VOBA-1610 file (N, C-alpha, C; in pm, whole numbers, padded with zeros to 5 digits, always signed):
BEGIN
Met+01183+03674-13069Met+01075+03764-13103Met+01136+03901-13132Asp+01095+03960-13244Asp+01151+04091-13274Asp+01074+04201-13200Glu+01130+04320-13200Glu+01073+04429-13120Glu+00936+04475-13168Asn+00903+04459-13297Asn+00770+04496-13346Asn+00663+04403-13291Val+00693+04274-13286Val+00599+04177-13229Val+00585+04203-13080Glu+00696+04226-13013Glu+00691+04255-12870Glu+00605+04378-12842Glu+00624+04485-12917Glu+00544+04606-12898Glu+00396+04577-12924Ala+00366+04502-13028Ala+00227+04468-13059Ala+00163+04389-12945Leu+00235+04291-12892Leu+00182+04212-12780Leu+00160+04298-12656Ile+00255+04382-12623Ile+00243+04466-12504Ile+00124+04561-12518Gln+00110+04626-12631Gln-00001+04719-12653Gln-00135+04646-12646Tyr-00142+04527-12703Tyr-00266+04451-12700Tyr-00301+04411-12556Val-00207+04352-12485Val-00234+04300-12351Val-00261+04411-12251Lys-00181+04516-12252Lys-00194+04621-12151Lys-00312+04714-12178Glu-00338+04744-12305Glu-00436+04848-12336Glu-00543+04803-12435Phe-00540+04679-12475Phe-00629+04628-12579Phe-00630+04722-12699His-00509+04766-12734His-00488+04860-12844His-00398+04792-12947Phe-00430+04814-13074Phe-00349+04755-13180Phe-00271+04864-13251Val-00140+04846-13258Val-00057+04934-13339Val-00067+04886-13484Arg-00014+04963-13575Arg-00025+04931-13717Arg+00023+04790-13746Asp-00059+04714-13817Asp-00029+04577-13859Asp-00008+04478-13744Ser-00045+04517-13623Ser-00015+04430-13509Ser-00093+04300-13509Arg-00218+04302-13557Arg-00294+04176-13562Arg-00220+04073-13646Lys-00170+04116-13760Lys-00099+04026-13851Lys+00036+03983-13791Leu+00106+04076-13728Leu+00234+04041-13664Leu+00215+03933-13557Ile+00111+03950-13476Ile+00083+03853-13371Ile+00044+03718-13432Gln-00037+03720-13536Gln-00076+03596-13604Gln+00046+03523-13658Glu+00134+03594-13725Glu+00253+03531-13784Glu+00346+03475-13677Phe+00364+03550-13568Phe+00447+03501-13458Phe+00385+03376-13395Cys+00254+03381-13376Cys+00184+03266-13317Cys+00200+03142-13406Ser+00189+03160-13535Ser+00197+03045-13627Ser+00333+02975-13622Arg+00436+03045-13573Arg+00570+02987-13563Arg+00598+02921-13427Gln+00500+02924-13338Gln+00518+02866-13205Gln+00488+02716-13208Pro+00547+02642-13115Pro+00518+02499-13111Pro+00373+02474-13073Pro+00310+02374-13132Pro+00170+02346-13099Pro+00156+02291-12957Leu+00047+02330-12895Leu+00014+02284-12760Leu-00122+02216-12760Ser-00141+02128-12666Ser-00272+02074-12635Ser-00301+02119-12492Ile-00404+02202-12477Ile-00429+02268-12349Ile-00577+02305-12339Thr-00628+02312-12219Thr-00763+02362-12196Thr-00752+02505-12145Ile-00826+02595-12209Ile-00824+02737-12173Ile-00968+02787-12161Tyr-00983+02908-12110Tyr-01116+02963-12082Tyr-01124+03105-12135Arg-01236+03135-12199Arg-01257+03267-12256Arg-01388+03323-12202Gly-01382+03435-12135Gly-01500+03498-12081Gly-01553+03605-12174His-01685+03609-12190His-01753+03713-12270His-01855+03782-12181Gly-01857+03912-12185Gly-01949+03987-12102Gly-02088+04002-12158Ser-02103+03994-12291Ser-02236+04019-12345Ser-02277+03932-12463Ser-02187+03860-12521Ser-02220+03783-12641Ser-02194+03634-12621Pro-02290+03550-12657Pro-02269+03405-12648Pro-02199+03349-12773His-02139+03435-12854His-02074+03393-12978His-01930+03444-12982Ile-01843+03365-13041Ile-01706+03408-13066Ile-01697+03441-13214Arg-01667+03567-13243Arg-01655+03610-13383Arg-01527+03555-13446Glu-01531+03538-13577Glu-01413+03489-13648Glu-01301+03592-13639Gly-01179+03542-13628Gly-01063+03629-13621Gly-00937+03556-13662Leu-00830+03633-13681Leu-00700+03574-13714Leu-00648+03492-13597Trp-00678+03537-13476Trp-00635+03472-13354Trp-00727+03515-13241Tyr-00716+03444-13130Tyr-00799+03470-13014Tyr-00712+03468-12890Ser-00767+03520-12782Ser-00697+03509-12655Ser-00791+03451-12550Ala-00732+03386-12454Ala-00806+03323-12346Ala-00709+03310-12228Thr-00755+03251-12121Thr-00673+03235-12003Thr-00668+03088-11961Thr-00562+03055-11891Thr-00552+02920-11837Thr-00625+02909-11703Asp-00674+03022-11651Asp-00736+03028-11519Asp-00885+03056-11531Ile-00968+02957-11500Ile-01113+02974-11512Ile-01165+03087-11425Asn-01103+03110-11309Asn-01148+03219-11222Asn-01128+03356-11286Ile-01021+03372-11361Ile-00999+03498-11434Ile-01106+03515-11541Ala-01136+03409-11614Ala-01240+03417-11718Ala-01375+03455-11658Val-01408+03394-11545Val-01537+03421-11480Val-01540+03561-11419Asn-01441+03593-11339Asn-01444+03717-11260Asn-01400+03842-11335Glu-01313+03827-11433Glu-01260+03944-11503Glu-01324+03970-11639Phe-01369+03865-11706Phe-01411+03883-11845Phe-01556+03847-11875Ser-01617+03759-11800Ser-01757+03729-11826Ser-01842+03829-11747Gly-01964+03843-11789Gly-02052+03935-11720Gly-02164+03861-11651Lys-02251+03938-11589Lys-02366+03877-11522Lys-02459+03809-11621Asn-02459+03857-11745Asn-02551+03807-11846Asn-02490+03705-11941Cys-02363+03678-11927Cys-02307+03589-12029Cys-02204+03493-11978Cys-02110+03464-12055Cys-02055+03333-12079Cys-01908+03315-12046Val-01876+03190-12018Val-01738+03144-12016Val-01731+03023-12108Phe-01644+03032-12207Phe-01623+02921-12299Phe-01507+02837-12249Ile-01524+02708-12248Ile-01417+02614-12218Ile-01367+02565-12353Ile-01241+02591-12382Ile-01185+02561-12514Ile-01074+02459-12498His-01086+02349-12568His-00984+02245-12567His-00905+02258-12696Leu-00782+02302-12685Leu-00694+02313-12801Leu-00616+02184-12815Val-00610+02133-12936Val-00535+02010-12963Val-00435+02040-13074Asn-00307+02040-13037Asn-00198+02065-13131Asn-00217+02195-13208Ile-00234+02305-13134Ile-00253+02437-13193Ile-00136+02526-13153Pro-00076+02599-13249Pro+00029+02694-13212Pro-00028+02801-13119Cys+00044+02828-13010Cys-00003+02922-12908Cys+00112+03010-12860Ile+00075+03130-12814Ile+00170+03218-12747Ile+00132+03222-12599Asp+00221+03180-12514Asp+00205+03200-12371Asp+00256+03341-12343Val+00165+03435-12324Val+00201+03576-12313Val+00303+03599-12202Asn+00283+03536-12087Asn+00376+03558-11976Asn+00517+03511-12008Lys+00529+03410-12089Lys+00660+03359-12128Lys+00740+03465-12204Tyr+00673+03540-12288Tyr+00742+03636-12375Tyr+00748+03778-12319Ile+00641+03823-12255Ile+00639+03963-12210Ile+00590+03978-12066Gly+00588+03872-11990Gly+00537+03876-11853Gly+00600+03983-11767Asn+00729+04008-11786Asn+00798+04108-11705Asn+00767+04251-11750Lys+00690+04268-11859Lys+00661+04401-11912Lys+00513+04439-11905Ile+00432+04352-11847Ile+00289+04380-11848Ile+00229+04392-11707Arg+00311+04400-11606Arg+00274+04422-11467Arg+00151+04345-11420Asp+00045+04416-11386Asp-00074+04353-11328Asp-00147+04262-11425Lys-00126+04276-11555Lys-00191+04190-11654Lys-00130+04049-11654Lys-00015+04035-11593Lys+00051+03905-11588Lys-00038+03801-11520Asp-00117+03845-11422Asp-00206+03754-11349Asp-00317+03695-11436Glu-00338+03752-11554Glu-00442+03700-11643Glu-00404+03568-11709Asn-00277+03531-11705Asn-00231+03404-11763Asn-00283+03385-11905Glu-00261+03485-11987Glu-00319+03488-12121Glu-00245+03397-12219Ile-00324+03331-12301Ile-00275+03248-12411Ile-00338+03302-12539Ile-00257+03323-12639Ile-00307+03362-12772Ile-00294+03241-12861Phe-00400+03212-12937Phe-00399+03096-13025Phe-00459+03134-13158Leu-00424+03058-13261Leu-00467+03089-13397Leu-00616+03068-13416Gly-00674+03148-13504Gly-00815+03136-13539Gly-00835+03031-13646Gly-00957+03023-13692Gly-00989+02928-13799Gly-01060+02805-13753Gly-01068+02782-13623Gly-01138+02664-13572Gly-01286+02690-13554Lys-01355+02591-13506Lys-01498+02602-13480Lys-01522+02606-13332Phe-01618+02687-13288Phe-01655+02697-13148Phe-01797+02652-13132
//
């Protein structure tokens, strides 16, 4: 992983901030990862819909999705990925994101149906 992708991932995970072209950098890096088949969870605090995007993030831990990301009024999506390129955030930048490491975040490519 080059330093621009690393910076983009760190800024996104730690501060939910995107540096210039970071969405595209993350998408391109993700597309080069080996495909995984995995069940992940995405919590939403106010919307029962997942908007279209280049990529999405979720967690492997349902408790994180429920307690950290869903709200009293909304949702936790259970997402079954089948042979989808994914970034295991902790694998690449876990030592640089401190307390966010506990989120067990997975980034996966967009384009699917929810």
